[in-house]
N, CA, C and O atoms as a DFTB+ gen file, in Angstrom:
388 C
 N C O
     1  1      20.875     -62.618     -36.564
     2  2      20.028     -61.538     -37.015
     3  2      19.143     -61.109     -35.841
     4  3      18.656     -61.945     -35.079
     5  1      18.951     -59.851     -35.715
     6  2      18.133     -59.247     -34.673
     7  2      16.715     -59.042     -35.196
     8  3      16.514     -58.679     -36.355
     9  1      15.746     -59.276     -34.334
    10  2      14.380     -58.954     -34.714
    11  2      13.689     -58.356     -33.501
    12  3      14.180     -58.464     -32.377
    13  1      12.580     -57.742     -33.730
    14  2      11.815     -57.173     -32.629
    15  2      10.348     -57.233     -32.974
    16  3       9.957     -57.216     -34.142
    17  1       9.551     -57.303     -31.937
    18  2       8.108     -57.283     -32.101
    19  2       7.614     -55.859     -31.878
    20  3       8.242     -55.082     -31.160
    21  1       6.505     -55.528     -32.488
    22  2       5.952     -54.191     -32.379
    23  2       4.470     -54.293     -32.067
    24  3       3.757     -55.116     -32.642
    25  1       4.022     -53.462     -31.164
    26  2       2.595     -53.306     -30.927
    27  2       2.175     -52.006     -31.607
    28  3       2.709     -50.940     -31.301
    29  1       1.242     -52.097     -32.504
    30  2       0.803     -50.924     -33.255
    31  2      -0.720     -50.903     -33.305
    32  3      -1.375     -51.942     -33.221
    33  1      -1.254     -49.733     -33.439
    34  2      -2.701     -49.567     -33.523
    35  2      -3.030     -49.029     -34.916
    36  3      -2.617     -47.921     -35.258
    37  1      -3.764     -49.793     -35.721
    38  2      -4.129     -49.291     -37.049
    39  2      -4.934     -48.001     -36.941
    40  3      -5.684     -47.797     -35.986
    41  1      -4.766     -47.153     -37.919
    42  2      -5.441     -45.856     -37.898
    43  2      -6.966     -46.011     -37.853
    44  3      -7.661     -45.144     -37.323
    45  1      -7.485     -47.110     -38.405
    46  2      -8.931     -47.315     -38.424
    47  2      -9.395     -48.352     -37.392
    48  3     -10.457     -48.955     -37.546
    49  1      -8.599     -48.551     -36.353
    50  2      -8.966     -49.525     -35.315
    51  2     -10.308     -49.142     -34.699
    52  3     -10.533     -47.970     -34.397
    53  1     -11.211     -50.118     -34.507
    54  2     -12.534     -49.788     -33.975
    55  2     -12.521     -49.385     -32.496
    56  3     -13.436     -48.701     -32.037
    57  1     -11.496     -49.802     -31.747
    58  2     -11.445     -49.505     -30.306
    59  2     -10.034     -49.056     -29.909
    60  3      -9.342     -49.773     -29.185
    61  1      -9.604     -47.887     -30.371
    62  2      -8.229     -47.464     -30.098
    63  2      -7.943     -47.265     -28.604
    64  3      -6.814     -47.492     -28.168
    65  1      -8.917     -46.855     -27.829
    66  2      -8.684     -46.690     -26.387
    67  2      -8.383     -48.042     -25.734
    68  3      -7.514     -48.135     -24.867
    69  1      -9.094     -49.077     -26.150
    70  2      -8.828     -50.415     -25.627
    71  2      -7.435     -50.880     -26.055
    72  3      -6.729     -51.520     -25.276
    73  1      -7.044     -50.564     -27.275
    74  2      -5.713     -50.938     -27.757
    75  2      -4.635     -50.230     -26.941
    76  3      -3.638     -50.847     -26.564
    77  1      -4.824     -48.956     -26.669
    78  2      -3.870     -48.214     -25.829
    79  2      -3.807     -48.825     -24.430
    80  3      -2.724     -48.961     -23.860
    81  1      -4.947     -49.188     -23.885
    82  2      -4.971     -49.794     -22.547
    83  2      -4.213     -51.122     -22.546
    84  3      -3.483     -51.419     -21.600
    85  1      -4.384     -51.918     -23.601
    86  2      -3.662     -53.186     -23.691
    87  2      -2.161     -52.958     -23.772
    88  3      -1.388     -53.630     -23.088
    89  1      -1.746     -52.009     -24.608
    90  2      -0.318     -51.719     -24.734
    91  2       0.238     -51.223     -23.405
    92  3       1.318     -51.642     -22.991
    93  1      -0.490     -50.336     -22.736
    94  2      -0.056     -49.861     -21.421
    95  2       0.103     -51.032     -20.450
    96  3       1.057     -51.078     -19.672
    97  1      -0.832     -51.970     -20.501
    98  2      -0.764     -53.151     -19.641
    99  2       0.481     -53.989     -19.957
   100  3       1.192     -54.418     -19.048
   101  1       0.739     -54.217     -21.244
   102  2       1.886     -55.048     -21.634
   103  2       3.224     -54.368     -21.341
   104  3       4.244     -55.049     -21.234
   105  1       3.240     -53.054     -21.211
   106  2       4.472     -52.349     -20.879
   107  2       4.806     -52.422     -19.393
   108  3       5.916     -52.070     -18.995
   109  1       3.872     -52.867     -18.577
   110  2       4.152     -53.025     -17.150
   111  2       5.172     -54.143     -16.973
   112  3       5.058     -55.190     -17.611
   113  1       6.170     -53.932     -16.111
   114  2       7.193     -54.968     -15.916
   115  2       6.608     -56.323     -15.542
   116  3       7.050     -57.351     -16.055
   117  1       5.608     -56.335     -14.642
   118  2       5.066     -57.633     -14.225
   119  2       4.321     -58.337     -15.351
   120  3       4.316     -59.566     -15.412
   121  1       3.694     -57.579     -16.240
   122  2       2.957     -58.189     -17.354
   123  2       3.904     -58.781     -18.385
   124  3       3.732     -59.924     -18.807
   125  1       4.909     -58.003     -18.794
   126  2       5.822     -58.493     -19.825
   127  2       6.705     -59.608     -19.277
   128  3       7.091     -60.509     -20.022
   129  1       7.032     -59.563     -17.984
   130  2       7.804     -60.654     -17.374
   131  2       6.992     -61.942     -17.378
   132  3       7.531     -63.015     -17.649
   133  1       5.711     -61.844     -17.083
   134  2       4.856     -63.034     -17.113
   135  2       4.802     -63.625     -18.523
   136  3       4.838     -64.844     -18.693
   137  1       4.717     -62.765     -19.518
   138  2       4.710     -63.244     -20.898
   139  2       6.040     -63.922     -21.232
   140  3       6.053     -65.001     -21.824
   141  1       7.146     -63.301     -20.858
   142  2       8.461     -63.888     -21.097
   143  2       8.580     -65.245     -20.419
   144  3       9.120     -66.184     -21.003
   145  1       8.085     -65.357     -19.204
   146  2       8.153     -66.621     -18.474
   147  2       7.309     -67.716     -19.120
   148  3       7.573     -68.901     -18.916
   149  1       6.308     -67.335     -19.889
   150  2       5.454     -68.355     -20.497
   151  2       5.845     -68.696     -21.928
   152  3       5.598     -69.816     -22.374
   153  1       6.448     -67.761     -22.663
   154  2       6.788     -68.031     -24.069
   155  2       8.290     -68.111     -24.324
   156  3       8.708     -68.442     -25.433
   157  1       9.114     -67.810     -23.306
   158  2      10.566     -67.917     -23.413
   159  2      11.149     -67.006     -24.488
   160  3      12.132     -67.363     -25.137
   161  1      10.553     -65.834     -24.680
   162  2      11.090     -64.815     -25.576
   163  2      11.539     -63.650     -24.720
   164  3      10.822     -63.234     -23.810
   165  1      12.717     -63.120     -25.001
   166  2      13.231     -61.993     -24.245
   167  2      12.340     -60.769     -24.449
   168  3      11.649     -60.645     -25.460
   169  1      12.373     -59.880     -23.478
   170  2      11.721     -58.586     -23.642
   171  2      12.749     -57.512     -23.335
   172  3      13.760     -57.789     -22.690
   173  1      12.506     -56.301     -23.785
   174  2      13.472     -55.213     -23.646
   175  2      13.209     -54.332     -22.431
   176  3      13.896     -53.329     -22.237
   177  1      12.235     -54.690     -21.619
   178  2      11.895     -53.881     -20.451
   179  2      12.843     -54.243     -19.304
   180  3      12.659     -55.263     -18.640
   181  1      13.852     -53.408     -19.077
   182  2      14.850     -53.713     -18.056
   183  2      14.237     -53.832     -16.665
   184  3      14.751     -54.578     -15.831
   185  1      13.155     -53.116     -16.401
   186  2      12.496     -53.208     -15.095
   187  2      11.865     -54.576     -14.893
   188  3      11.579     -54.960     -13.758
   189  1      11.642     -55.315     -15.966
   190  2      11.024     -56.638     -15.873
   191  2      12.047     -57.743     -15.642
   192  3      11.674     -58.839     -15.223
   193  1      13.310     -57.489     -15.900
   194  2      14.322     -58.547     -15.847
   195  2      14.354     -59.251     -14.499
   196  3      14.478     -60.474     -14.449
   197  1      14.246     -58.514     -13.420
   198  2      14.266     -59.124     -12.083
   199  2      13.070     -60.034     -11.845
   200  3      13.110     -60.892     -10.963
   201  1      12.007     -59.854     -12.624
   202  2      10.793     -60.647     -12.462
   203  2      10.765     -61.876     -13.375
   204  3       9.885     -62.729     -13.255
   205  1      11.732     -61.954     -14.280
   206  2      11.810     -63.089     -15.201
   207  2      12.511     -64.241     -14.482
   208  3      13.466     -64.029     -13.735
   209  1      12.032     -65.448     -14.714
   210  2      12.636     -66.653     -14.152
   211  2      14.138     -66.631     -14.449
   212  3      14.526     -66.485     -15.609
   213  1      14.992     -66.773     -13.428
   214  2      16.442     -66.736     -13.655
   215  2      16.935     -67.760     -14.682
   216  3      17.942     -67.522     -15.348
   217  1      16.251     -68.878     -14.818
   218  2      16.632     -69.863     -15.834
   219  2      16.439     -69.296     -17.237
   220  3      17.134     -69.701     -18.169
   221  1      15.513     -68.376     -17.392
   222  2      15.255     -67.741     -18.686
   223  2      16.179     -66.544     -18.871
   224  3      16.858     -66.438     -19.892
   225  1      16.211     -65.641     -17.894
   226  2      17.048     -64.440     -18.036
   227  2      18.529     -64.787     -18.075
   228  3      19.328     -64.006     -18.591
   229  1      18.909     -65.933     -17.544
   230  2      20.299     -66.363     -17.571
   231  2      20.665     -67.234     -18.757
   232  3      21.819     -67.637     -18.903
   233  1      19.690     -67.526     -19.602
   234  2      19.928     -68.363     -20.778
   235  2      20.460     -67.485     -21.911
   236  3      19.745     -66.621     -22.420
   237  1      21.705     -67.707     -22.299
   238  2      22.325     -66.899     -23.342
   239  2      21.667     -67.016     -24.705
   240  3      21.847     -66.144     -25.555
   241  1      20.903     -68.084     -24.926
   242  2      20.169     -68.206     -26.194
   243  2      18.943     -67.308     -26.218
   244  3      18.445     -66.963     -27.291
   245  1      18.453     -66.927     -25.046
   246  2      17.281     -66.051     -24.958
   247  2      17.710     -64.613     -24.700
   248  3      17.217     -63.685     -25.342
   249  1      18.621     -64.437     -23.766
   250  2      19.172     -63.124     -23.438
   251  2      20.679     -63.156     -23.711
   252  3      21.465     -63.408     -22.798
   253  1      21.091     -62.901     -24.962
   254  2      22.517     -62.976     -25.287
   255  2      23.327     -61.919     -24.538
   256  3      22.822     -60.850     -24.195
   257  1      24.595     -62.248     -24.294
   258  2      25.453     -61.303     -23.581
   259  2      25.854     -60.146     -24.502
   260  3      25.538     -60.135     -25.692
   261  1      26.550     -59.188     -23.923
   262  2      26.920     -57.970     -24.656
   263  2      27.755     -58.268     -25.891
   264  3      27.564     -57.628     -26.926
   265  1      28.674     -59.219     -25.812
   266  2      29.521     -59.551     -26.965
   267  2      28.685     -60.061     -28.140
   268  3      28.938     -59.702     -29.290
   269  1      27.709     -60.880     -27.852
   270  2      26.822     -61.380     -28.911
   271  2      25.943     -60.247     -29.440
   272  3      25.796     -60.088     -30.652
   273  1      25.361     -59.461     -28.537
   274  2      24.480     -58.353     -28.964
   275  2      25.225     -57.368     -29.866
   276  3      24.627     -56.784     -30.769
   277  1      26.512     -57.183     -29.630
   278  2      27.294     -56.258     -30.457
   279  2      27.400     -56.738     -31.899
   280  3      27.645     -55.938     -32.802
   281  1      27.217     -58.035     -32.124
   282  2      27.326     -58.592     -33.478
   283  2      25.971     -58.727     -34.175
   284  3      25.921     -59.096     -35.348
   285  1      24.882     -58.438     -33.480
   286  2      23.558     -58.586     -34.081
   287  2      23.312     -57.489     -35.111
   288  3      23.877     -56.399     -35.019
   289  1      22.475     -57.786     -36.077
   290  2      22.156     -56.825     -37.124
   291  2      20.692     -56.986     -37.502
   292  3      20.118     -58.065     -37.359
   293  1      20.101     -55.913     -37.980
   294  2      18.712     -55.947     -38.441
   295  2      18.677     -56.472     -39.876
   296  3      19.640     -56.337     -40.632
   297  1      17.566     -57.060     -40.218
   298  2      17.394     -57.566     -41.579
   299  2      17.484     -56.415     -42.570
   300  3      16.923     -55.342     -42.348
   301  1      18.189     -56.651     -43.654
   302  2      18.352     -55.639     -44.690
   303  2      17.309     -55.845     -45.782
   304  3      16.960     -56.977     -46.118
   305  1      16.828     -54.757     -46.321
   306  2      15.897     -54.830     -47.442
   307  2      16.651     -55.337     -48.662
   308  3      17.664     -54.768     -49.069
   309  1      16.137     -56.413     -49.234
   310  2      16.781     -57.025     -50.388
   311  2      16.043     -56.662     -51.669
   312  3      14.853     -56.347     -51.638
   313  1      16.744     -56.705     -52.784
   314  2      16.056     -56.544     -54.066
   315  2      15.022     -57.665     -54.229
   316  3      15.176     -58.744     -53.658
   317  1      13.989     -57.406     -54.996
   318  2      12.883     -58.344     -55.164
   319  2      13.355     -59.735     -55.577
   320  3      12.846     -60.726     -55.053
   321  1      14.292     -59.838     -56.481
   322  2      14.788     -61.143     -56.938
   323  2      15.377     -61.931     -55.756
   324  3      15.121     -63.128     -55.627
   325  1      16.149     -61.282     -54.914
   326  2      16.739     -61.953     -53.763
   327  2      15.683     -62.303     -52.717
   328  3      15.788     -63.335     -52.053
   329  1      14.675     -61.458     -52.567
   330  2      13.579     -61.781     -51.644
   331  2      12.868     -63.049     -52.090
   332  3      12.562     -63.916     -51.271
   333  1      12.606     -63.157     -53.391
   334  2      11.942     -64.353     -53.924
   335  2      12.790     -65.602     -53.701
   336  3      12.274     -66.646     -53.303
   337  1      14.091     -65.490     -53.958
   338  2      14.987     -66.630     -53.767
   339  2      15.014     -67.056     -52.298
   340  3      14.969     -68.247     -51.988
   341  1      15.087     -66.089     -51.413
   342  2      15.090     -66.415     -49.983
   343  2      13.780     -67.087     -49.590
   344  3      13.791     -68.039     -48.810
   345  1      12.661     -66.615     -50.109
   346  2      11.363     -67.221     -49.813
   347  2      11.315     -68.652     -50.332
   348  3      10.816     -69.542     -49.643
   349  1      11.825     -68.882     -51.531
   350  2      11.841     -70.247     -52.086
   351  2      12.694     -71.178     -51.231
   352  3      12.292     -72.306     -50.945
   353  1      13.858     -70.713     -50.827
   354  2      14.738     -71.542     -49.992
   355  2      14.057     -71.853     -48.662
   356  3      14.067     -72.998     -48.208
   357  1      13.474     -70.850     -48.048
   358  2      12.800     -71.050     -46.767
   359  2      11.626     -72.006     -46.906
   360  3      11.432     -72.877     -46.059
   361  1      10.847     -71.851     -47.960
   362  2       9.703     -72.721     -48.199
   363  2      10.170     -74.156     -48.415
   364  3       9.563     -75.083     -47.880
   365  1      11.220     -74.356     -49.176
   366  2      11.767     -75.700     -49.391
   367  2      12.206     -76.301     -48.064
   368  3      11.909     -77.460     -47.772
   369  1      12.899     -75.530     -47.277
   370  2      13.355     -76.010     -45.969
   371  2      12.183     -76.394     -45.084
   372  3      12.186     -77.472     -44.490
   373  1      11.183     -75.533     -44.985
   374  2      10.035     -75.774     -44.112
   375  2       9.161     -76.928     -44.596
   376  3       8.555     -77.620     -43.778
   377  1       9.083     -77.147     -45.892
   378  2       8.204     -78.188     -46.417
   379  2       8.791     -79.598     -46.216
   380  3       8.106     -80.589     -46.466
   381  1      10.020     -79.690     -45.779
   382  2      10.624     -80.990     -45.512
   383  2      10.177     -81.562     -44.180
   384  3      10.511     -82.703     -43.863
   385  1       9.441     -80.812     -43.403
   386  2       9.013     -81.276     -42.079
   387  2       7.560     -81.574     -42.112
   388  3       6.990     -81.980     -41.099
């Protein structure tokens, strides 16, 4: 399953200019590469790839190849009953640890 993170600014944010500045900062290749190098999560900024540690950018579990990416899919909206069942299963799984 494919997922993505989003940076968004709420309409009633008290400091929207600061939020825009932060987003602009995180969109810089060197900034997002530094984040990727510290949290081991891929980023979609192609200009940052050269700045990512080769052990990370070359790890197929973090940056899957084209064949794997072609099979990825976004989460589908489920009916409420199925959402509840999935939540129960996930909660049961997580509570065992």
